[in-house]
C-alpha positions in Angstrom: 97.0 71.8 38.1 95.1 75.3 38.5 96.4 77.6 41.1 94.0 78.8 43.9 92.5 82.0 43.5 94.3 85.1 45.2 92.9 86.7 48.1 93.7 90.2 49.9 92.6 91.5 53.3 92.4 95.3 53.5 92.3 97.1 56.8 90.4 100.4 56.3 91.0 101.8 59.8 94.4 100.4 61.1 94.5 102.6 64.0 91.5 100.9 65.5 92.4 97.6 67.4 88.9 96.2 66.9 89.2 96.6 63.2 92.6 94.9 63.2 91.2 92.2 65.2 88.5 91.7 62.6 91.0 91.5 59.8 92.9 88.8 61.7 89.7 86.7 62.1 89.2 87.1 58.4 92.8 85.7 58.0 92.3 82.9 60.3 89.2 81.9 58.5 91.2 81.8 55.0 94.1 80.0 56.9 91.6 77.2 57.9 90.8 76.9 54.1 94.5 76.6 53.3 95.1 80.1 52.3 97.8 82.1 54.2 97.1 85.8 53.8 98.3 88.6 55.9 96.1 91.8 56.1 97.4 95.0 54.6 96.6 98.6 55.8 94.9 100.9 53.2 97.6 103.4 53.6 100.5 100.8 53.4 103.0 101.0 50.8 102.5 97.3 50.1 98.8 97.8 49.0 99.5 98.3 45.3 101.6 95.1 45.0 98.9 93.3 47.0 96.0 94.5 44.8 97.9 94.0 41.6 97.9 90.2 42.2 94.1 90.0 42.7 93.1 89.2 39.1 90.3 86.4 39.4 90.5 86.6 43.2 88.8 88.0 46.2 89.3 91.3 48.1 88.0 91.7 51.7 87.6 95.1 53.0 87.5 95.3 56.9 86.5 98.4 58.8 83.7 100.2 60.6 80.9 101.7 58.5 77.3 102.7 58.1 74.8 103.4 55.5 76.9 106.2 53.9 80.4 105.2 54.3 82.8 102.2 54.1 85.4 102.6 56.7 86.2 106.4 56.9 85.7 106.7 53.2 82.8 107.6 50.9 82.4 104.7 48.5 83.5 106.9 45.5 86.7 108.0 47.3 87.5 104.5 48.1 86.9 103.3 44.5 89.6 106.0 43.4 92.0 104.7 46.0 91.6 101.1 45.0 91.9 101.8 41.1 95.0 103.9 41.8 96.7 101.1 43.6 96.1 98.5 40.7 93.0 96.7 41.5 92.5 94.6 38.6 89.4 95.2 36.4 88.8 91.4 36.4 88.8 90.8 40.2 86.2 88.2 40.9 84.6 89.3 44.2 84.8 92.2 46.8 83.4 91.5 50.4 82.6 94.6 52.2 82.9 93.6 55.8 81.8 96.9 57.4 78.7 97.5 59.3 75.6 98.1 57.4 77.5 98.2 54.0 74.5 96.4 52.4 71.9 98.8 53.9 70.4 101.6 51.9 70.2 105.2 53.7 67.1 107.3 53.1 69.8 109.9 52.1 71.2 108.0 49.3 70.0 106.1 46.4 72.3 102.8 46.7 73.8 101.0 49.9 77.7 101.6 50.2 78.7 98.2 48.8 76.5 98.7 45.6 77.7 102.4 45.4 81.2 101.1 45.5 80.5 98.6 42.8 78.8 101.4 40.4 81.9 103.7 41.0 84.5 101.0 40.1 82.4 100.3 36.8 82.6 103.8 36.0 86.1 104.2 36.6 87.0 101.0 34.6 84.4 102.0 32.0 82.7 98.4 32.4 79.2 97.5 31.9 79.7 94.7 34.5 82.0 94.1 37.4 82.9 91.8 40.3 80.2 90.5 42.7 80.3 92.8 45.7 78.9 91.8 49.0 77.7 93.9 51.8 76.5 93.4 55.3 72.9 93.9 56.2 73.6 94.9 59.8 76.1 95.4 62.6 79.2 93.1 62.6 79.9 91.4 65.9 82.2 88.8 67.5 80.8 86.0 69.4 83.4 83.5 70.9 85.9 84.3 68.2 83.4 84.0 65.2 82.6 87.0 62.8 78.8 87.4 62.7 76.4 89.8 61.7 73.1 91.3 63.3 70.8 91.8 60.6 69.0 95.0 60.4 65.2 94.2 60.5 61.9 94.6 62.4 63.4 93.3 65.9 66.3 95.7 65.7 64.2 98.6 64.7 61.7 97.8 67.6 64.6 97.7 69.9 65.8 101.1 68.8 62.1 102.6 69.3 62.0 101.2 72.8 65.2 102.6 73.7 64.1 106.0 72.4 60.8 105.7 74.2 62.3 104.4 77.7 60.6 107.4 79.7 57.5 107.5 77.9 54.7 105.3 79.3 52.3 105.8 76.5 54.7 105.2 73.8 55.9 102.0 75.4 52.4 100.7 75.6 52.2 101.2 71.8 55.4 99.6 71.3 54.2 96.4 73.4 51.4 96.0 71.3 53.5 96.2 68.2 55.8 93.5 69.7 53.1 90.8 69.1 54.0 91.1 65.4 57.5 90.1 66.0 56.3 86.9 67.4 52.9 86.0 66.0 52.9 82.4 67.1 54.0 83.2 70.7 56.9 80.9 70.3 58.7 83.0 73.0 56.4 81.9 75.7 56.6 78.2 74.5 60.5 78.7 74.5 60.4 80.1 78.1 58.2 77.3 79.5 60.5 74.8 77.9 63.5 76.8 79.8 61.6 76.6 83.0 61.0 72.7 82.4 64.8 72.2 82.1 65.6 74.2 85.2 63.3 73.0 88.0 64.7 75.6 90.6 63.5 78.3 88.3 60.1 76.8 87.7 59.6 76.7 91.5 59.6 80.3 91.8 56.2 81.8 92.5 56.5 84.9 90.6 57.1 85.1 86.7 59.4 88.0 87.2 61.6 86.2 89.5 61.7 83.4 87.1 62.7 85.6 84.3 65.5 87.4 86.5 66.9 83.7 87.2 66.7 82.8 83.4 68.6 86.0 82.4 71.3 85.1 84.8 71.8 81.7 83.4 71.7 83.0 79.6 74.1 85.8 80.4 76.7 83.1 81.3 76.7 81.7 77.8 76.5 85.1 76.1 79.9 84.9 74.3 79.6 81.1 73.5 78.8 80.6 69.9 78.1 77.1 70.5 75.3 77.9 72.9 72.5 78.5 70.2 69.7 80.8 71.2 66.4 81.6 69.6 65.9 85.5 69.9 62.2 84.9 70.6 63.1 83.5 74.1 64.9 86.8 75.5 62.4 89.0 73.5 59.6 87.4 75.3 61.3 88.0 78.6 62.0 91.6 77.6 58.4 92.4 76.8 57.3 90.9 80.1 59.8 93.1 82.0 58.7 96.2 80.2 54.9 95.2 81.1 56.0 94.9 84.7 58.0 98.1 84.7 54.8 99.9 83.3 52.8 98.4 86.2 55.4 99.7 88.6 55.3 103.1 87.1 51.5 103.3 87.3 51.7 102.1 90.8 54.2 104.7 91.8 52.1 107.4 90.2 49.2 106.4 92.3 51.1 106.3 95.6 53.1 109.6 94.6 56.3 107.5 94.9 59.0 109.6 93.2 61.7 107.0 93.6 60.7 104.7 90.7 62.3 106.0 87.4 60.7 104.3 84.2 63.2 105.4 82.0 66.1 104.1 84.0 64.4 100.8 84.6 63.7 100.3 80.8 67.3 101.3 79.9 68.8 98.9 82.5 66.5 96.0 81.2 67.5 96.8 77.5 71.1 96.7 78.4 70.8 93.3 79.8 68.5 91.7 77.4 69.3 93.2 74.0 72.6 91.5 73.9 70.8 88.2 74.1 68.3 89.1 71.5 71.0 90.3 69.0 72.9 87.2 69.9 69.9 85.1 68.7 69.5 87.0 65.6 73.4 87.1 64.7 73.8 83.3 65.2 70.7 82.6 63.0 72.9 83.5 60.0 69.6 84.6 58.2 69.8 87.5 55.7 73.1 88.6 57.0 74.4 89.5 53.6 73.3 91.1 50.2 75.2 90.5 46.9 75.3 93.0 44.1 
């Protein structure tokens, strides 16, 4: 009977509790599959022994990251560390579980995960190497489940809204662009369905009061991975609240009321609704990884 493939989990930033917790979640996932694997730190004396047993197996790299780095390391430096510690040339897979490891930066030719693969190919002088997987967005934890918020037009739009929080003209342009994020207006349909399921909310005369009540109900389930959420619902509510804030800003300008702060209102609205939108994106599971 063939032996199961070996696994290793390497913690790239062991001083960070969030990274250690992420590594433990990977270990729990493997344990549920029947594999008892203890994470090992990148700077641990045990690293070489653990990596040396990975022929035909899978390596998980867990840490922080961005479009330029894996953990605290440039891909080329990390490749040297792995090779120096005996990573087999015939390893089957490397899972780079760091934020945006599969996203190409405008400042380099390759995403970090792909750069790591290229660097390892160069070190081992091989024309082909293991399958290396990177994440297309930011890693998050919902209800004890490791998920990814994929980078895409919705996330980019949210970033632009936050950057333009105090700019009324810029926000109006972004509101027009929001139509392209939900071309079939499914968010409105979902909101009406949410109201039908909650008669107390539907009884409110003003939509902004309905939205406020809906937000409170949705926030109660924010960390529950079993509560599925289509991102178009909170996105619709965000768009409506931005429109209301712009109307209030215009009214305040007409009445010379200096108490209303558009930037503060938009930022507060984003802080409340963005986690609901990103939860919907993360739990969708679409396009969360890229394979090289």
